[in-house]
N, C-alpha and C positions, 0 to 999 in steps of 0.2 A: 439482153435481158438481165435484169438484176437478180442476184441469188435470193432465194426465198428466205425471209427472216421470220423466225417464230415469234408470235406475239407473246407478250409478257406472261400471262397465266400458263400458256402451253410450254413456254421455255422453262418456267419454274418446275412444272410437272416433269418435264424431260430430265432436267438436272437432278431432281429428287430421285427419279428412277435410276439414273446412272450412279448416283451416290450410294443408293441402297444395294445395287448390284455389285458395286466396287467393294463396299464394306463386307458384304456376304462372301465375296471371293477372297478377301483378305483374311477373314476369320476362318474360312475353309482351308486356306493355305497354311495358316498358323497351327490349326489343329492337326493337319497332316504331318507337320514336322515334329510333333510331340509336345509343342508348347501348351502349357495349361497354367492358369492362375494358381497361386499358392492357396492351398486349402487349409482350414484349421486343423491342428494336430488331432490325431485319434489316439486315445490312451487305452491301456489294457486294464485300467481301474476306473472306478466312478467316484471315489472319495479319497481325499488326502488330508493328513494332518501336518501342519507346518509347526515344527518345534525348534527351539533355540532362539535365534535372532528373528522373531516373528514381527517385530514392530519397526524394523528399519525400512528405509525407502525402497530398497530392492525387494525385500520380502513382501511389503505391502503391494508393490506393483506386480510381483509374481502371483500373489494370491488373487488379485483382481483379474489377471490374465487367465488363471486356472478356472475361476468362476465364470468368466466369459466363454471359456471353452466347454462349459457344461459340467464341470466337476464340482462336487460338494467339498468345500474347504472347511475343515473342522479346527477351530481355535478361537480365542477370544477376539482377535482383531478382525476376523472374517464375519463375525456375527452381524455386524452392521451392513455388510455388503449384500447378503442374500438372505431372504427369509428362510428359516429352518422349519421344516415340517416336523411336528413332534414325533411322528413315527420314525423319521429318518434320524432324529437326534439320538435315539437309543442305539442305532446301528454304529458299531465302531468303524473307523476309517480302514480302508483296504491297504493303504500304504502310509508311511510316515516319512516326511521330508525333513531331515535334520539339517538346519543351517548352522554351521559351526563358525563361520566367519563372514562378516559383511563390513568391509572397511574401505574408506576413501583415504588416499595418501597424496601428499603434495610434497615433491622433492625438488630442491634447487639443482638444475642440471647445467646451468651456464652462468658465468659471472664475467664482469668487465675487469680490467686491470685494477680498478679502484675498489673492487669487491661488491659492486652493485649487482643485484640479481637481474639477469637478462632473459633467462629461459627456465621454465618449470616443466617438470614431468608429473602428470596427473596419473594416478593408478587407482583402479577399482578392483578390489579382490573380493571374491565370493567363493566360499567353500561349502560343500554340501554332500550329503549321502542320502540314498533312498533305501528304505527297508520295509519289510512287512511288519505288522505289530508283533509278530512272533519272533522277529529278529533276523529273518533271512535277508541277506544283503542283495539288493537288486542293482544298485549302482554304488560302487565303493566310493571312498573319499575322493572327491573331484574338486579341483580348484580352478576357477576361471580368473584370469588376470588380464585386464585391459590397460593399455598405456596410451596416453596422448601427450604430445609436447606442445606447449604454447609459449609464445614470447611474453615477456613481462616488461612493463615500464612503470616506474613509480609516478610518472606524470599523469597517467590514466589508470590509476589503481582501481577506481570504482568500476570502470568499464571492463578491466581485466578480471575483477572479482565476478562480475556478471557472466563473462565468457567462461570462467572456470566453473561456475554453477551449471551453465548450459552444457558444458562438456561432460561433467559428472552425470547429469540427467540423461544425456545421450548414451553414455557408457552403461548406465543402469538399464536402459531399454535394451541395449545389445545383450547384456547379461541375461535378462529375463527371456529373450528370444532363444538364446543358447540353452538355457535350462529347460525351457519348454520342449525344444527339439530332443534333448537328452532324455527327458521323461517320456516322450512319445516313442523313443527307440526301445523302451521296455515292452516286450511282446507278451510275456506271461509272468504271473505272480508265482 
């Protein structure tokens, strides 16, 4: 006697049931080990003023991330990002984020015997501090420095310039995430 073969609709239903049971078991197993998706940061404050270098690429990205996290960002460049309620506009910010440095650097780190550039080091520096409007220091002067090495060839200079811009944009995103984590670490004002 030949083994029973499930017909097409019944087979699909059985496979769907197995897949659902398998994924539920997988999720239960992952939650049991402590695995959880990264949650948005929770801040001890509801509004922040960005002062200093507020119109640089990192500062603008940071302001957008803060607004996305539900914070009210107070300054001229954030005005276009989120509508401001007139009642909230009169309320001063709870904290002030002073950006004292936001710089991209490009340094030659390797040359050939003839003096041609073969390797570059890209650096992104971001220095900041967080205070209350009264001047209480919540986070002292902190500097974030990221470095990336890239090869360089004059024959593909345009491609290397695009790669350099992409690397800087990636480093800017890393800096924004690090600053958000440090701001979320502040538990009381």
